[in-house]
C-alpha positions in Angstrom: -25.6 6.9 -22.4 -26.4 6.7 -26.2 -24.8 10.4 -26.4 -21.8 9.1 -25.4 -21.5 6.5 -27.5 -22.3 8.3 -30.4 -19.2 10.6 -29.8 -17.2 7.2 -29.2 -17.2 7.3 -25.4 -18.7 4.4 -24.4 -16.8 2.8 -21.1 -18.3 3.1 -17.8 -15.3 5.0 -16.4 -16.0 7.8 -19.2 -19.8 7.4 -18.2 -18.6 8.6 -14.5 -16.0 11.2 -15.3 -19.0 12.7 -18.0 -21.2 12.9 -15.0 -18.5 14.1 -12.9 -17.6 17.3 -15.4 -21.4 18.2 -15.7 -22.4 17.9 -12.5 -23.4 21.5 -12.2 -25.7 21.4 -15.4 -26.8 18.0 -14.5 -28.8 19.3 -11.2 -28.6 15.6 -10.1 -30.5 14.4 -12.8 -28.7 11.9 -15.5 -31.3 13.2 -18.2 -29.8 15.5 -21.0 -31.6 18.8 -22.0 -31.7 20.3 -25.4 -29.9 23.4 -26.1 -27.4 23.0 -22.9 -24.0 22.3 -24.0 -22.2 19.2 -22.3 -18.3 18.7 -21.6 -17.0 15.1 -23.0 -14.6 13.3 -21.4 -11.0 13.0 -23.0 -11.0 10.1 -25.5 -7.5 9.0 -23.5 -9.6 7.7 -20.9 -9.2 4.1 -21.0 -12.2 1.6 -21.6 -12.8 -0.8 -18.8 -10.9 -3.8 -19.7 -11.9 -7.3 -18.8 -10.4 -9.1 -16.0 -9.0 -12.1 -16.6 -11.5 -15.2 -15.6 -11.1 -16.0 -12.0 -10.9 -19.7 -10.3 -13.0 -20.2 -7.1 -10.9 -18.8 -4.1 -8.9 -16.3 -5.9 -6.7 -14.6 -3.7 -6.8 -11.6 -2.2 -4.2 -9.4 -0.8 -4.3 -6.5 1.1 -2.0 -3.6 1.1 -3.1 -0.3 2.7 -1.5 2.0 0.3 -4.0 2.1 -1.5 -6.4 3.4 1.1 -9.6 1.9 2.8 -12.1 1.6 -0.3 -9.1 -0.1 -2.4 -6.8 -1.8 0.0 -8.4 -5.7 -0.9 -6.8 -6.3 -4.0 -8.3 -9.2 -5.6 -5.5 -11.4 -8.0 -7.8 -11.7 -11.0 -5.2 -13.7 -13.4 -1.5 -15.2 -13.5 0.2 -13.4 -16.7 2.7 -11.9 -14.3 3.1 -14.4 -11.8 6.8 -15.2 -10.4 7.5 -11.6 -11.8 8.2 -9.1 -8.5 8.6 -4.8 -9.4 10.1 -2.5 -7.1 8.5 0.9 -8.1 9.0 4.7 -7.5 7.2 7.7 -7.8 9.5 10.3 -8.5 10.4 13.2 -5.9 8.4 13.1 -2.3 9.2 14.1 1.1 10.6 17.7 1.2 11.0 18.0 -2.7 7.2 18.5 -4.8 9.4 18.3 -8.4 8.0 19.8 -11.0 5.0 22.2 -10.4 2.4 23.2 -13.0 -0.4 25.4 -13.1 -4.2 24.9 -14.3 -7.3 27.3 -12.9 -4.9 28.7 -10.9 -4.0 25.5 -9.2 -0.9 23.9 -8.7 -0.2 21.1 -9.8 3.1 19.4 -8.1 4.8 16.4 -9.7 5.6 13.7 -7.0 1.5 13.8 -6.2 0.4 12.7 -9.4 4.0 10.5 -9.9 2.6 8.7 -6.6 -1.3 8.0 -7.9 -0.2 6.8 -11.3 2.4 4.5 -9.1 -0.2 3.1 -7.0 -2.6 2.4 -9.6 0.3 0.5 -11.3 1.0 -1.3 -8.6 -2.4 -2.8 -8.0 -2.9 -3.5 -11.7 0.7 -5.5 -11.8 -0.7 -7.1 -8.2 -4.2 -8.2 -9.9 -2.5 -9.9 -12.6 0.0 -12.1 -10.0 3.0 -10.0 -9.8 4.3 -9.4 -6.2 5.2 -5.3 -6.2 7.1 -3.3 -3.6 6.4 0.0 -3.3 9.7 2.4 -2.5 8.1 5.8 -1.7 5.1 5.4 0.7 2.3 7.7 1.9 0.1 6.0 4.5 -2.7 9.0 4.1 -3.8 9.6 0.5 -4.2 6.1 -0.7 -5.6 6.4 -4.5 -7.6 9.4 -5.2 -9.7 9.8 -7.7 -9.6 13.9 -7.0 -8.5 16.4 -10.2 -6.6 18.0 -7.8 -4.6 16.6 -5.7 -3.6 18.0 -2.6 0.4 18.0 -1.7 2.1 16.8 1.4 5.6 16.2 2.6 4.8 13.0 4.3 5.9 10.4 1.6 9.1 7.9 2.8 11.4 5.7 1.4 9.7 2.8 2.7 9.5 4.6 6.4 12.4 6.1 5.9 12.6 9.8 6.1 13.4 11.5 2.7 16.2 13.8 2.1 16.5 16.9 0.4 19.8 16.4 -1.5 19.3 15.3 -4.7 21.9 12.9 -4.6 20.9 11.2 -0.8 17.9 10.9 -2.0 18.1 8.6 -5.0 21.0 6.7 -3.3 18.7 6.0 -0.8 16.0 4.5 -3.1 18.2 2.7 -5.3 19.9 1.1 -1.8 16.4 0.0 -1.0 15.7 -1.5 -4.2 19.1 -3.5 -4.3 18.5 -4.8 -0.9 15.3 -6.1 -1.4 16.6 -7.8 -5.1 19.3 -9.3 -3.6 17.1 -11.3 -1.5 14.7 -12.1 -4.2 16.8 -12.1 -7.5 15.3 -14.9 -9.4 12.7 -14.2 -12.5 11.6 -11.5 -13.6 12.5 -8.0 -11.9 11.6 -4.9 -12.8 12.6 -1.5 -11.0 9.9 0.9 -12.6 10.4 4.7 -11.6 7.0 7.4 -12.7 8.4 11.2 -13.3 6.5 14.0 -15.2 8.4 16.5 -17.1 8.6 20.1 -17.4 9.0 22.2 -20.7 8.0 24.9 -22.2 4.1 25.2 -21.8 3.5 25.1 -26.1 5.5 21.5 -25.9 3.2 18.6 -25.8 4.4 15.3 -25.8 3.6 11.8 -25.2 4.7 9.4 -22.8 8.7 8.4 -23.2 10.8 5.7 -21.5 14.5 5.9 -20.7 16.7 2.8 -19.7 20.2 2.1 -19.3 22.9 2.2 -21.3 23.9 -1.4 -22.2 21.1 -3.1 -20.3 19.5 -5.5 -23.0 16.7 -6.4 -20.5 15.8 -3.0 -19.7 15.6 -1.9 -23.3 13.6 -4.7 -24.5 10.7 -4.0 -21.3 10.8 -0.4 -22.8 10.2 -1.0 -25.8 7.5 -3.9 -25.0 5.8 -1.0 -22.9 6.1 1.6 -25.8 4.1 -0.5 -28.5 1.5 -1.2 -26.2 0.8 2.1 -25.6 1.3 3.0 -29.3 -1.7 -0.3 -29.8 -3.9 1.1 -27.2 -3.7 5.1 -28.5 -4.6 3.5 -31.7 -7.7 1.8 -30.8 -8.6 4.8 -28.6 -7.6 7.2 -30.3 -7.6 6.2 -33.7 -6.7 9.8 -35.7 -4.1 11.0 -32.9 -0.8 8.7 -33.2 1.5 8.2 -30.3 5.1 9.6 -30.8 6.7 8.1 -27.6 9.8 7.2 -27.5 12.2 4.8 -25.8 16.2 5.8 -25.9 18.8 5.7 -22.8 20.1 7.3 -20.3 22.9 7.4 -17.8 20.5 8.5 -14.8 21.7 7.5 -11.4 18.4 5.6 -10.5 19.1 3.6 -13.6 22.7 3.0 -13.7 22.8 2.6 -9.7 19.7 -0.1 -9.1 20.5 -3.7 -10.1 17.3 -4.9 -11.6 16.5 -3.8 -15.0 15.1 -0.5 -14.9 12.4 1.7 -16.7 12.2 5.4 -16.4 9.0 6.9 -17.6 8.0 10.6 -18.6 4.3 10.9 -18.5 4.3 14.0 -20.1 4.7 17.8 -19.8 3.3 19.1 -16.7 3.6 22.8 -18.0 1.2 22.0 -21.2 -2.3 21.9 -20.4 -3.1 19.2 -22.9 -0.9 16.9 -21.6 -1.8 18.1 -18.1 -5.3 16.2 -18.8 -3.5 13.3 -18.6 -2.8 13.5 -15.4 -5.6 15.4 -13.3 -8.3 13.4 -15.3 -8.6 10.4 -13.1 -9.6 7.9 -16.1 -6.6 8.7 -17.8 -4.2 8.5 -14.6 -6.3 4.7 -14.5 -5.8 4.3 -18.1 -2.0 4.8 -18.0 -1.5 2.4 -15.3 -3.8 -0.2 -17.4 -1.7 0.3 -20.2 1.3 0.0 -18.7 0.8 -3.2 -16.9 -0.7 -4.3 -20.2 3.0 -3.6 -21.4 4.8 -5.5 -18.5 2.4 -8.6 -19.3 3.4 -8.3 -23.1 7.4 -8.2 -22.0 7.4 -10.8 -19.7 5.6 -13.4 -21.9 8.6 -12.2 -24.4 11.2 -12.8 -21.7 9.5 -16.2 -21.2 9.8 -17.1 -24.4 13.4 -16.2 -24.6 14.1 -18.0 -21.3 12.0 -21.6 -22.9 14.1 -21.0 -26.1 17.9 -21.1 -24.4 16.9 -24.0 -22.3 15.8 -26.0 -25.4 18.8 -25.0 -27.1 20.9 -26.1 -23.8 19.1 -29.5 -23.8 19.7 -30.4 -27.3 23.8 -29.4 -26.7 23.7 -31.7 -24.1 22.2 -34.1 -25.7 24.6 -34.0 -29.1 
């Protein structure tokens, strides 16, 4: 533990990852040996976040999609109480999305995007939000493996996912809009998670898209981007963060009714970016940090609504 603290890796998540990375060298022991070189966890591994104070009789929600070990979700706070999310992992079913390689093993975009979306959904639920999982796999659950086994089991809320791109995107947009129609009051956001595919040499940070003309979508994306920037400054002060926010006329952004945010988590072909996906602690870090970005945006939106109501009240009094 002291060795990790000296190297600025002091969280429990980083300690557990250190044990996993050096399992063969440690041989079941937790004492370090002189003259042995050990692999350090990435600095992107998130430090443990403190849960909000829980009240007696805290609500617990069961979500089987997370897997048996994690299906019981304790709501530890109310910072997103009243918020509703429609979360979507890219591709799935017959379409694996982009494919990368590391150590001779394939990385399929749909599997890593799905694991991150489950982790994000769980974090949102813990903060009091209602979460609808549009893409579902009732076998996988949240996985701690570095190399996620691929499958074609994913469905769009129980419906088979078409191979045709337009039909596939239209299907998930229709699911979101149908849910939104029934539950369209308050803070509502659709969230799309993808991994990009570029030249192997191109390293990129998480970047976000919003629909043209969507003021709320843009504001939400900016809130998340600044949160990520702050988190990187805290955990990797010398690294910097170059993630961007821009508008795109993507089908899923233009055809969904709630304000929507589209994430590209990095380049699946780049060796450094791959560490952001294959390391469990990094996938969890992204989920926690993005959730905190939504908390920040939710607070801002609530204040805007309050200010507008106050102005309306003053007008009526006049």
